[in-house]
C-alpha angles and dihedrals in degrees: 000000000000091000091048093051091050094052095040095051117015105024092042093050093053091046094048092048091050093049092044088054094048093054093055102034111103118251120249090026114162119254122214116250120299095018090171086065100034097051095055091044092049091050091047090052093051098045091037088057090049090054093045094050091047093052091046090051094045101044113011117024118051112230115261141142092267091051092047089055092046093051095056093039089056092043095052092044091053092048089048092054091044091055091044090050096050105038132051094248130141111239092257094050090050090049093049094049091048092052093047089051090048092053088050091049089048091051089053093047095047088049088055090049094047096048105029104018099055098064110303096091090049088049091054093050093045092050092055094042125211092301092056095047092120094051090047090057090053093049089047093048093048092052090049094049091047089049093049094046092051092047092047092051092047093049091046092055095040103041111355100069090044092054090048091057099044101038090109091068110094118230120210113263090232089055091052093045090053089048091049096047091045093052092045095051093045106036100034110025105030092037091054090053094044097046090049092059097037099050099102124090095242087061095060096117089050090049091053092047093048091047091052091048094051090046089053093048092049092050088051090054088053090051091048091055090046087053090049092051094049091050092048090047091052092049094047093046089050091051089048091050090049092048089049091051089047092054090048090056089068089051089053094052091053093045090050091054093047094048091048091051092048091049092049091050093048091051091053094045092051090056092051092048091054090051092049091047090054091054094040090215103186093307124119125216089255089055090053091048092053091050091049092049090051090054093049088057087064103029103067097162097210117182114175098152091251116089094205091052090047092057093045098048091047090052095047094045090055090050093048093049090051090052099042096252119138109224118186124180137191104181131166103193091183089060093066118102122256093291128163111258092243093051092053091050097045093044095055092037093060093040088053097041091052091050092048093050089055096043092051088061093055111102098196109083090209092063097045092106139129126193121192127183136172119181140152120234133164091357094304130103113229120197119184132176120186128186139154121245140185125224125022133313115220133190130210123235092265093052101260118140108247123230116258092216119115091246106037094181110112092014132093093067090119090065091043088050090054092051092043094056095041092051087050090064095041092256132139131232123206135173129211129187121198110178106305094341119103120201124193112196127191126183125189 
């Protein structure tokens, strides 16, 4: 009886908490130093606590609501410190994962109560009779294990894999504290009172209702954390986009200086060529033609009506010519909405860079082309960039165009920057693929 009590209450709780933690902990997470020593010591602390609390409950401290609360408070605290001691977590991260694991364990326990503890278990024992008590225990245990395995699998595929992907996004400590306090008050404190007054057979309907309520609350806690991670992810991605745009501003300043210097030199050289051509000093007409063609390579003479666009287009046309890409533009810079200078530059910079990246991968010279237009019609501004590509274009589940790089992690922020800027000015971005032609369309 005593061994059965230990395994059904204390050992099972510790094991369920550890499994719940393992299905949400991210893979390849860094351990602290000497993990081969820390992990066994952490497990020893957790299961040693389970034995100690069992012995206290059995022989020293009489069972009460207060002792029920104390047991699980001590248990959760020990598991928290065990996690913190083994993994390279900040205190808040370890606390959050402990609370998530605790809500998962609570869902499992309440499912057990709702299915087995509201009559099914008694029905199994009564069906086998006193002589079949041993067989009834095995049937009961098999149902419980099957129930737990199914629940763990469902939780892993609904929440566990998601947590493993977004753990790097930091949640606000106040958010985590609110989560921890809420879980503690609901799962530990209120459940201790509720289970104490709904433990008798004639309260089976109440036990089932309470179990369903606690399952719902724990699922809501999971959704609350998912919302927190999504909000944190959006904030950090916005910061990364903004920092990327800020870094590109320095690039623009340098490009502007370079383009201005090239244009000035081209202007001076053209004057000198005209003077040489007048004097015919040992240069043939073919020589003069080659010199003028070389100047045209650098002197693009772009005039869009927007100084930032002029600099950008000149720079990108030089790059495209050097890499055998035909880049044609029809841009009315004055048609653009009232946008900050930096936003105009960054928007078109990312649009063109994405097109160039795709065009460079095209093997057929005839299809290494980019067309960029920006015009106003019927009160709306239409921007379109078309280019050919090779390979396959894929989209994420949230509709974002995925990077074609071999390691897409850390990439794709050019596309997100475009969407971020367009949304800022109440615009809309769409993508169209016709054969091997990709079209990016923006409407303001």
